[in-house]
C-alpha positions in Angstrom: 30.7 33.6 90.3 31.0 30.9 87.4 34.7 30.1 88.9 33.4 29.1 92.6 30.9 27.2 91.5 33.2 25.1 89.4 35.3 25.0 92.4 32.9 24.3 94.9 31.4 21.1 92.1 35.3 19.9 91.9 36.1 19.7 95.2 32.9 17.8 95.5 33.3 15.5 93.1 37.1 14.5 94.1 35.5 14.3 97.8 33.0 11.7 96.6 35.8 10.2 94.2 38.1 9.4 97.6 35.4 7.8 99.7 34.6 5.9 97.2 37.8 4.6 96.3 38.0 3.8 100.6 34.6 1.8 100.3 36.0 -0.3 97.3 39.6 -0.8 99.1 37.5 -1.7 102.5 35.1 -4.2 100.6 38.1 -6.0 98.8 39.6 -6.5 102.1 36.9 -7.7 103.5 35.8 -10.3 101.1 39.4 -11.9 100.3 39.6 -13.0 104.0 41.4 -9.3 105.5 39.0 -8.3 109.0 38.7 -4.6 109.4 39.3 -5.1 113.0 42.3 -7.8 112.8 43.9 -4.5 110.4 43.0 -1.9 113.1 44.8 -3.8 115.7 47.7 -4.2 113.4 47.6 -0.7 112.7 47.8 0.8 116.7 49.5 -2.2 118.3 52.4 -0.1 118.9 50.5 2.1 120.6 49.4 0.0 123.5 51.0 -1.3 127.1 51.4 -4.7 127.8 47.9 -5.4 129.3 45.9 -4.0 126.0 48.5 -6.2 123.8 47.5 -9.2 125.3 44.0 -8.5 124.8 44.1 -7.7 121.5 46.0 -11.0 120.6 43.5 -13.0 122.6 40.8 -11.1 120.2 42.0 -12.3 117.2 43.0 -15.7 118.3 39.0 -16.1 119.0 38.2 -14.3 115.9 41.0 -16.5 113.6 39.8 -19.8 115.6 36.3 -19.0 114.9 36.8 -18.5 111.2 38.8 -21.6 110.4 35.5 -23.8 112.6 33.3 -21.9 110.2 35.9 -23.2 107.1 35.6 -26.9 108.2 31.7 -26.9 108.7 31.3 -25.4 105.6 28.6 -23.0 107.2 30.9 -19.6 105.5 30.3 -18.4 102.9 
């Protein structure tokens, strides 16, 4: 009985640590200028057909332009 409880508690703590690690990494990426959307597009780019690739490139370019405009005007973080 005690061994089963220990295993459940250990698995829960391990799961919580993994989730915490992923959250920390994602916040660090976003804090230092990375974008989760851009990262996701980059990771799945090879799976897209030509039309979808062009759409992804358009979205990424718009996000980059918007960020550059914010930095120039001083409205950014």
